[in-house]
N, CA and C atoms as a LAMMPS dump frame, in Angstrom:
ITEM: TIMESTEP
0
ITEM: NUMBER OF ATOMS
468
ITEM: BOX BOUNDS ff ff ff
-5.0000000000000000e+02 5.0000000000000000e+02
-5.0000000000000000e+02 5.0000000000000000e+02
-5.0000000000000000e+02 5.0000000000000000e+02
ITEM: ATOMS id mol type element x y z
1 1 1 N 85.272 -289.205 194.01
2 1 2 C 85.067 -288.464 192.794
3 1 3 C 83.997 -287.384 192.995
4 2 1 N 82.918 -287.771 193.674
5 2 2 C 81.866 -286.77 193.922
6 2 3 C 82.403 -285.593 194.723
7 3 1 N 83.268 -285.91 195.659
8 3 2 C 83.837 -284.855 196.49
9 3 3 C 84.662 -283.881 195.644
10 4 1 N 85.456 -284.395 194.726
11 4 2 C 86.262 -283.579 193.849
12 4 3 C 85.37 -282.699 192.972
13 5 1 N 84.295 -283.262 192.452
14 5 2 C 83.376 -282.488 191.625
15 5 3 C 82.706 -281.387 192.438
16 6 1 N 82.362 -281.693 193.669
17 6 2 C 81.753 -280.69 194.532
18 6 3 C 82.721 -279.54 194.797
19 7 1 N 83.966 -279.849 195.098
20 7 2 C 84.976 -278.819 195.343
21 7 3 C 85.165 -277.977 194.094
22 8 1 N 85.258 -278.612 192.937
23 8 2 C 85.416 -277.877 191.68
24 8 3 C 84.199 -276.985 191.414
25 9 1 N 83.035 -277.482 191.659
26 9 2 C 81.818 -276.696 191.441
27 9 3 C 81.788 -275.481 192.362
28 10 1 N 82.172 -275.675 193.614
29 10 2 C 82.209 -274.557 194.559
30 10 3 C 83.227 -273.499 194.133
31 11 1 N 84.39 -273.949 193.692
32 11 2 C 85.409 -273.006 193.257
33 11 3 C 84.975 -272.245 192.011
34 12 1 N 84.357 -272.946 191.062
35 12 2 C 83.935 -272.313 189.815
36 12 3 C 82.787 -271.33 190.015
37 13 1 N 81.967 -271.536 191.012
38 13 2 C 80.842 -270.636 191.248
39 13 3 C 81.192 -269.516 192.232
40 14 1 N 82.443 -269.474 192.642
41 14 2 C 82.863 -268.391 193.537
42 14 3 C 82.628 -268.697 194.998
43 15 1 N 82.16 -269.888 195.29
44 15 2 C 81.967 -270.243 196.689
45 15 3 C 83.292 -270.74 197.244
46 16 1 N 83.496 -270.499 198.441
47 16 2 C 84.727 -270.931 199.088
48 16 3 C 84.869 -270.182 200.386
49 17 1 N 86.057 -270.243 200.942
50 17 2 C 86.262 -269.559 202.21
51 17 3 C 86.036 -268.056 202.053
52 18 1 N 85.469 -267.479 203.051
53 18 2 C 85.244 -266.036 203.03
54 18 3 C 86.582 -265.325 203.057
55 19 1 N 86.706 -264.218 202.303
56 19 2 C 87.967 -263.486 202.338
57 19 3 C 88.201 -262.913 203.73
58 20 1 N 89.454 -262.766 204.063
59 20 2 C 89.789 -262.202 205.368
60 20 3 C 89.247 -260.786 205.463
61 21 1 N 88.682 -260.468 206.59
62 21 2 C 88.134 -259.132 206.794
63 21 3 C 89.269 -258.123 206.897
64 22 1 N 89.061 -256.973 206.317
65 22 2 C 90.055 -255.908 206.42
66 22 3 C 90.107 -255.418 207.863
67 23 1 N 91.291 -255.112 208.295
68 23 2 C 91.439 -254.598 209.656
69 23 3 C 90.737 -253.247 209.766
70 24 1 N 90.039 -253.064 210.856
71 24 2 C 89.345 -251.793 211.073
72 24 3 C 90.368 -250.671 211.24
73 25 1 N 90.078 -249.533 210.678
74 25 2 C 90.958 -248.377 210.797
75 25 3 C 91.067 -247.983 212.262
76 26 1 N 92.266 -247.583 212.686
77 26 2 C 92.377 -247.116 214.071
78 26 3 C 91.538 -245.863 214.32
79 27 1 N 91.168 -245.177 213.237
80 27 2 C 90.362 -243.967 213.386
81 27 3 C 88.873 -244.249 213.205
82 28 1 N 88.47 -245.493 213.385
83 28 2 C 87.054 -245.87 213.314
84 28 3 C 86.485 -245.899 214.734
85 29 1 N 86.255 -244.706 215.275
86 29 2 C 85.645 -244.625 216.601
87 29 3 C 84.952 -243.268 216.75
88 30 1 N 84.069 -243.225 217.712
89 30 2 C 83.409 -241.976 218.067
90 30 3 C 83.62 -241.747 219.556
91 31 1 N 83.339 -240.556 219.986
92 31 2 C 83.488 -240.237 221.398
93 31 3 C 82.797 -238.933 221.716
94 32 1 N 83.067 -238.449 222.906
95 32 2 C 82.502 -237.188 223.369
96 32 3 C 83.642 -236.338 223.894
97 33 1 N 83.65 -235.067 223.498
98 33 2 C 84.702 -234.182 223.982
99 33 3 C 84.512 -233.902 225.469
100 34 1 N 85.541 -233.366 226.073
101 34 2 C 85.479 -232.978 227.482
102 34 3 C 84.332 -231.99 227.698
103 35 1 N 84.029 -231.191 226.681
104 35 2 C 82.932 -230.219 226.758
105 35 3 C 81.574 -230.807 226.397
106 36 1 N 81.512 -232.11 226.127
107 36 2 C 80.229 -232.766 225.889
108 36 3 C 79.757 -232.8 224.445
109 37 1 N 80.606 -232.419 223.494
110 37 2 C 80.217 -232.468 222.085
111 37 3 C 80.553 -233.827 221.472
112 38 1 N 79.721 -234.315 220.554
113 38 2 C 80.032 -235.583 219.889
114 38 3 C 81.25 -235.422 218.977
115 39 1 N 82.015 -236.491 218.835
116 39 2 C 83.209 -236.467 218.001
117 39 3 C 83.278 -237.757 217.207
118 40 1 N 83.603 -237.652 215.925
119 40 2 C 83.765 -238.813 215.047
120 40 3 C 85.175 -238.778 214.477
121 41 1 N 85.988 -239.752 214.844
122 41 2 C 87.389 -239.773 214.425
123 41 3 C 87.557 -239.976 212.923
124 42 1 N 86.519 -240.406 212.226
125 42 2 C 86.651 -240.556 210.773
126 42 3 C 86.944 -239.209 210.113
127 43 1 N 86.66 -238.111 210.8
128 43 2 C 86.974 -236.783 210.263
129 43 3 C 88.484 -236.551 210.198
130 44 1 N 89.261 -237.404 210.852
131 44 2 C 90.716 -237.271 210.843
132 44 3 C 91.362 -238.067 209.71
133 45 1 N 90.593 -238.904 209.049
134 45 2 C 91.13 -239.784 208.016
135 45 3 C 91.768 -238.983 206.886
136 46 1 N 92.829 -239.566 206.313
137 46 2 C 93.484 -238.959 205.168
138 46 3 C 94.659 -238.059 205.515
139 47 1 N 94.882 -237.825 206.797
140 47 2 C 96.063 -237.065 207.198
141 47 3 C 96.666 -237.747 208.417
142 48 1 N 97.938 -237.516 208.656
143 48 2 C 98.541 -238.137 209.836
144 48 3 C 97.883 -237.62 211.106
145 49 1 N 97.984 -238.422 212.158
146 49 2 C 97.346 -238.052 213.42
147 49 3 C 98.272 -238.34 214.598
148 50 1 N 98.153 -237.491 215.597
149 50 2 C 98.823 -237.666 216.874
150 50 3 C 97.74 -237.784 217.929
151 51 1 N 97.69 -238.924 218.587
152 51 2 C 96.765 -239.115 219.703
153 51 3 C 97.591 -239.029 220.982
154 52 1 N 97.135 -238.221 221.905
155 52 2 C 97.831 -238.017 223.184
156 52 3 C 96.929 -238.515 224.295
157 53 1 N 97.306 -239.617 224.928
158 53 2 C 96.54 -240.205 226.027
159 53 3 C 97.072 -239.629 227.334
160 54 1 N 96.193 -238.931 228.061
161 54 2 C 96.599 -238.243 229.281
162 54 3 C 95.588 -238.451 230.391
163 55 1 N 96.033 -238.141 231.608
164 55 2 C 95.161 -238.196 232.787
165 55 3 C 95.217 -236.835 233.475
166 56 1 N 94.105 -236.384 234.049
167 56 2 C 94.055 -235.029 234.608
168 56 3 C 94.936 -234.815 235.837
169 57 1 N 95.333 -235.861 236.508
170 57 2 C 96.152 -235.728 237.714
171 57 3 C 97.63 -235.98 237.437
172 58 1 N 97.979 -236.226 236.186
173 58 2 C 99.333 -236.634 235.786
174 58 3 C 100.25 -235.421 235.605
175 59 1 N 101.299 -235.336 236.429
176 59 2 C 102.246 -234.223 236.336
177 59 3 C 103.001 -234.238 235.007
178 60 1 N 103.343 -235.418 234.52
179 60 2 C 104.028 -235.524 233.226
180 60 3 C 103.128 -235.001 232.115
181 61 1 N 101.855 -235.367 232.169
182 61 2 C 100.892 -234.9 231.162
183 61 3 C 100.768 -233.381 231.202
184 62 1 N 100.743 -232.822 232.399
185 62 2 C 100.657 -231.366 232.542
186 62 3 C 101.881 -230.711 231.917
187 63 1 N 103.053 -231.294 232.147
188 63 2 C 104.279 -230.746 231.569
189 63 3 C 104.273 -230.857 230.05
190 64 1 N 103.67 -231.906 229.514
191 64 2 C 103.633 -232.107 228.065
192 64 3 C 102.579 -231.262 227.373
193 65 1 N 101.652 -230.719 228.101
194 65 2 C 100.543 -229.994 227.489
195 65 3 C 101.027 -228.855 226.593
196 66 1 N 102.045 -228.149 227.009
197 66 2 C 102.582 -227.061 226.197
198 66 3 C 103.145 -227.558 224.875
199 67 1 N 103.826 -228.696 224.91
200 67 2 C 104.383 -229.272 223.677
201 67 3 C 103.281 -229.722 222.736
202 68 1 N 102.224 -230.284 223.29
203 68 2 C 101.104 -230.73 222.456
204 68 3 C 100.437 -229.526 221.797
205 69 1 N 100.264 -228.449 222.541
206 69 2 C 99.685 -227.23 221.972
207 69 3 C 100.603 -226.667 220.887
208 70 1 N 101.926 -226.693 221.125
209 70 2 C 102.875 -226.219 220.11
210 70 3 C 102.796 -227.054 218.839
211 71 1 N 102.665 -228.362 218.982
212 71 2 C 102.508 -229.234 217.813
213 71 3 C 101.226 -228.864 217.074
214 72 1 N 100.147 -228.66 217.803
215 72 2 C 98.869 -228.259 217.194
216 72 3 C 99.034 -226.934 216.444
217 73 1 N 99.671 -225.965 217.084
218 73 2 C 99.84 -224.65 216.468
219 73 3 C 100.733 -224.71 215.229
220 74 1 N 101.779 -225.526 215.288
221 74 2 C 102.741 -225.605 214.19
222 74 3 C 102.255 -226.465 213.034
223 75 1 N 101.651 -227.604 213.331
224 75 2 C 101.316 -228.582 212.292
225 75 3 C 99.823 -228.831 212.128
226 76 1 N 98.978 -228.058 212.805
227 76 2 C 97.54 -228.305 212.797
228 76 3 C 96.911 -228.428 211.429
229 77 1 N 97.463 -227.751 210.418
230 77 2 C 96.915 -227.866 209.069
231 77 3 C 97.292 -229.156 208.373
232 78 1 N 98.365 -229.796 208.849
233 78 2 C 98.878 -231.021 208.217
234 78 3 C 98.69 -232.261 209.079
235 79 1 N 98.366 -232.059 210.327
236 79 2 C 98.337 -233.143 211.312
237 79 3 C 97.112 -232.996 212.199
238 80 1 N 96.4 -234.079 212.406
239 80 2 C 95.293 -234.084 213.36
240 80 3 C 95.872 -234.37 214.742
241 81 1 N 95.543 -233.526 215.708
242 81 2 C 96.008 -233.704 217.079
243 81 3 C 94.774 -233.916 217.952
244 82 1 N 94.776 -235.017 218.69
245 82 2 C 93.623 -235.368 219.511
246 82 3 C 94.093 -235.836 220.877
247 83 1 N 93.63 -235.174 221.926
248 83 2 C 93.89 -235.618 223.283
249 83 3 C 92.793 -236.575 223.72
250 84 1 N 93.181 -237.614 224.443
251 84 2 C 92.203 -238.594 224.93
252 84 3 C 92.448 -238.777 226.423
253 85 1 N 91.575 -238.16 227.212
254 85 2 C 91.734 -238.161 228.658
255 85 3 C 91.079 -239.386 229.279
256 86 1 N 91.754 -239.948 230.247
257 86 2 C 91.209 -241.096 230.971
258 86 3 C 91.647 -241.042 232.428
259 87 1 N 91.24 -242.031 233.177
260 87 2 C 91.628 -242.188 234.576
261 87 3 C 91.287 -240.969 235.428
262 88 1 N 90.102 -240.431 235.19
263 88 2 C 89.638 -239.302 235.983
264 88 3 C 88.202 -238.985 235.624
265 89 1 N 87.644 -238.015 236.315
266 89 2 C 86.266 -237.636 235.993
267 89 3 C 86.251 -236.412 235.091
268 90 1 N 85.088 -236.114 234.526
269 90 2 C 84.956 -235.037 233.56
270 90 3 C 85.32 -233.682 234.152
271 91 1 N 84.959 -233.444 235.389
272 91 2 C 85.27 -232.157 236.014
273 91 3 C 86.784 -231.938 236.056
274 92 1 N 87.528 -232.951 236.464
275 92 2 C 88.988 -232.847 236.53
276 92 3 C 89.593 -232.693 235.135
277 93 1 N 89.024 -233.387 234.153
278 93 2 C 89.503 -233.265 232.774
279 93 3 C 89.283 -231.854 232.256
280 94 1 N 88.108 -231.327 232.517
281 94 2 C 87.767 -229.979 232.07
282 94 3 C 88.704 -228.953 232.714
283 95 1 N 88.982 -229.116 234.002
284 95 2 C 89.891 -228.201 234.698
285 95 3 C 91.306 -228.288 234.12
286 96 1 N 91.765 -229.493 233.802
287 96 2 C 93.09 -229.684 233.198
288 96 3 C 93.175 -228.904 231.89
289 97 1 N 92.192 -229.081 231.019
290 97 2 C 92.178 -228.41 229.715
291 97 3 C 92.158 -226.898 229.886
292 98 1 N 91.346 -226.426 230.804
293 98 2 C 91.216 -224.986 231.04
294 98 3 C 92.46 -224.412 231.718
295 99 1 N 92.894 -225.025 232.81
296 99 2 C 94.029 -224.499 233.58
297 99 3 C 95.324 -224.502 232.775
298 100 1 N 95.517 -225.517 231.936
299 100 2 C 96.758 -225.634 231.164
300 100 3 C 96.606 -225.093 229.743
301 101 1 N 95.459 -224.488 229.471
302 101 2 C 95.165 -223.859 228.186
303 101 3 C 95.448 -224.789 227.003
304 102 1 N 94.801 -225.947 227.037
305 102 2 C 94.919 -226.942 225.98
306 102 3 C 93.647 -226.925 225.125
307 103 1 N 92.962 -225.806 225.124
308 103 2 C 91.681 -225.71 224.407
309 103 3 C 91.816 -225.763 222.895
310 104 1 N 92.989 -225.45 222.35
311 104 2 C 93.16 -225.497 220.894
312 104 3 C 93.202 -226.934 220.374
313 105 1 N 93.397 -227.895 221.276
314 105 2 C 93.412 -229.317 220.925
315 105 3 C 92.058 -229.91 221.291
316 106 1 N 91.498 -230.711 220.403
317 106 2 C 90.276 -231.435 220.75
318 106 3 C 90.65 -232.504 221.765
319 107 1 N 89.93 -232.536 222.884
320 107 2 C 90.194 -233.511 223.943
321 107 3 C 88.927 -234.299 224.229
322 108 1 N 89.059 -235.617 224.184
323 108 2 C 87.924 -236.496 224.444
324 108 3 C 87.918 -236.954 225.89
325 109 1 N 86.721 -237.141 226.425
326 109 2 C 86.522 -237.708 227.753
327 109 3 C 86.373 -239.214 227.579
328 110 1 N 87.412 -239.949 227.942
329 110 2 C 87.376 -241.407 227.856
330 110 3 C 87.458 -242.003 229.26
331 111 1 N 86.656 -241.45 230.169
332 111 2 C 86.695 -241.929 231.552
333 111 3 C 86.324 -243.404 231.658
334 112 1 N 85.577 -243.931 230.693
335 112 2 C 85.234 -245.356 230.697
336 112 3 C 86.383 -246.222 230.169
337 113 1 N 87.389 -245.604 229.565
338 113 2 C 88.559 -246.352 229.093
339 113 3 C 88.38 -247.096 227.784
340 114 1 N 87.338 -246.808 227.048
341 114 2 C 87.064 -247.522 225.795
342 114 3 C 88.202 -247.328 224.798
343 115 1 N 88.613 -246.085 224.59
344 115 2 C 89.675 -245.815 223.618
345 115 3 C 91.042 -246.232 224.142
346 116 1 N 91.23 -246.108 225.44
347 116 2 C 92.49 -246.574 226.017
348 116 3 C 92.654 -248.078 225.744
349 117 1 N 91.581 -248.843 225.894
350 117 2 C 91.646 -250.284 225.614
351 117 3 C 91.815 -250.541 224.12
352 118 1 N 91.105 -249.798 223.289
353 118 2 C 91.192 -249.976 221.834
354 118 3 C 92.639 -249.85 221.362
355 119 1 N 93.367 -248.894 221.926
356 119 2 C 94.742 -248.661 221.497
357 119 3 C 95.772 -249.363 222.391
358 120 1 N 95.319 -250.135 223.359
359 120 2 C 96.228 -250.882 224.226
360 120 3 C 97.048 -249.999 225.157
361 121 1 N 96.483 -248.874 225.557
362 121 2 C 97.202 -247.941 226.424
363 121 3 C 97.091 -248.422 227.867
364 122 1 N 98.236 -248.53 228.517
365 122 2 C 98.251 -249.01 229.9
366 122 3 C 98.759 -247.962 230.877
367 123 1 N 99.263 -246.851 230.346
368 123 2 C 99.746 -245.797 231.23
369 123 3 C 99.697 -244.452 230.517
370 124 1 N 99.622 -243.424 231.308
371 124 2 C 99.693 -242.079 230.783
372 124 3 C 101.134 -241.623 230.945
373 125 1 N 101.64 -240.786 230.297
374 125 2 C 101.281 -240.154 229.059
375 125 3 C 101.831 -240.986 227.905
376 126 1 N 100.968 -241.303 226.976
377 126 2 C 101.359 -242.106 225.827
378 126 3 C 100.886 -241.427 224.555
379 127 1 N 101.744 -241.433 223.562
380 127 2 C 101.394 -240.909 222.244
381 127 3 C 101.19 -242.064 221.282
382 128 1 N 100.242 -241.891 220.373
383 128 2 C 100.042 -242.824 219.272
384 128 3 C 100.183 -242.014 217.994
385 129 1 N 101.098 -242.432 217.135
386 129 2 C 101.322 -241.773 215.85
387 129 3 C 100.712 -242.628 214.75
388 130 1 N 99.882 -242.014 213.924
389 130 2 C 99.167 -242.71 212.854
390 130 3 C 99.481 -242.012 211.538
391 131 1 N 99.845 -242.791 210.511
392 131 2 C 100.175 -242.169 209.226
393 131 3 C 98.93 -241.85 208.412
394 132 1 N 99.119 -241.245 207.242
395 132 2 C 98.004 -240.837 206.377
396 132 3 C 97.101 -241.999 205.985
397 133 1 N 97.682 -243.169 205.859
398 133 2 C 96.927 -244.353 205.448
399 133 3 C 96.161 -244.983 206.607
400 134 1 N 96.348 -244.462 207.82
401 134 2 C 95.645 -245.001 208.974
402 134 3 C 96.4 -246.099 209.701
403 135 1 N 97.687 -246.243 209.401
404 135 2 C 98.502 -247.27 210.06
405 135 3 C 99.144 -246.688 211.322
406 136 1 N 99.009 -247.405 212.43
407 136 2 C 99.656 -246.987 213.679
408 136 3 C 101.157 -247.244 213.534
409 137 1 N 101.94 -246.181 213.649
410 137 2 C 103.393 -246.276 213.507
411 137 3 C 104.095 -246.469 214.836
412 138 1 N 103.537 -245.897 215.895
413 138 2 C 104.206 -245.964 217.188
414 138 3 C 103.203 -245.707 218.304
415 139 1 N 103.397 -246.393 219.4
416 139 2 C 102.632 -246.183 220.626
417 139 3 C 103.653 -246.171 221.753
418 140 1 N 103.938 -244.974 222.289
419 140 2 C 104.972 -244.894 223.317
420 140 3 C 104.963 -243.548 224.011
421 141 1 N 105.759 -243.482 225.057
422 141 2 C 106.07 -242.207 225.691
423 141 3 C 107.125 -241.542 224.815
424 142 1 N 107.014 -240.245 224.61
425 142 2 C 108.028 -239.478 223.879
426 142 3 C 108.32 -238.212 224.673
427 143 1 N 109.605 -237.876 224.818
428 143 2 C 109.897 -236.586 225.425
429 143 3 C 109.66 -235.507 224.369
430 144 1 N 109.783 -234.249 224.753
431 144 2 C 109.446 -233.151 223.845
432 144 3 C 110.27 -233.176 222.56
433 145 1 N 111.561 -233.457 222.673
434 145 2 C 112.428 -233.488 221.485
435 145 3 C 112.02 -234.636 220.565
436 146 1 N 111.801 -235.819 221.134
437 146 2 C 111.372 -236.965 220.331
438 146 3 C 110.024 -236.704 219.667
439 147 1 N 109.104 -236.106 220.409
440 147 2 C 107.786 -235.793 219.869
441 147 3 C 107.908 -234.89 218.645
442 148 1 N 108.654 -233.813 218.781
443 148 2 C 108.801 -232.883 217.658
444 148 3 C 109.508 -233.516 216.467
445 149 1 N 110.513 -234.326 216.727
446 149 2 C 111.224 -235.005 215.645
447 149 3 C 110.308 -235.976 214.916
448 150 1 N 109.558 -236.777 215.667
449 150 2 C 108.65 -237.759 215.057
450 150 3 C 107.53 -237.089 214.275
451 151 1 N 106.982 -236.013 214.826
452 151 2 C 105.885 -235.307 214.15
453 151 3 C 106.395 -234.671 212.863
454 152 1 N 107.579 -234.058 212.913
455 152 2 C 108.145 -233.432 211.716
456 152 3 C 108.332 -234.476 210.606
457 153 1 N 108.813 -235.65 210.964
458 153 2 C 108.98 -236.743 209.999
459 153 3 C 107.618 -237.22 209.486
460 154 1 N 106.662 -237.316 210.379
461 154 2 C 105.329 -237.817 210.032
462 154 3 C 104.618 -236.916 209.019
463 155 1 N 104.732 -235.61 209.19
464 155 2 C 104.032 -234.693 208.269
465 155 3 C 104.832 -234.44 206.996
466 156 1 N 106.1 -234.836 206.996
467 156 2 C 106.937 -234.719 205.792
468 156 3 C 107.404 -233.38 205.578
């Protein structure tokens, strides 16, 4: 009986199991751009986002760079586009951005792999599509046609 009264008292006073914690937003991270500037992904919240995980030595990534820039140019007002470089050093990342003229896209230096691990990325080139609410919709390789189709659908 005492046990029942204790349970009732706890329930009536609002004590009980802690509510489940809300899942952290995929855009809850900070980083540093290839050029050394601080970056806070919370600035992307409220609009859909395209994250492009690339490596500076990756031929596929180099081929995709033009498509990523085109997406930025076409949808930049409606879509956040962020490159996340890994598996290389900053000098090589900087050369990739400069040589392939990907400067219109913000590119982060993730040589430590922190963001690659956060998003479960195991290979380059991988895209992550995030909706306005911050929900990850897809994590995969996309060819240029698939990328444009998915982005067009994402921005509505």
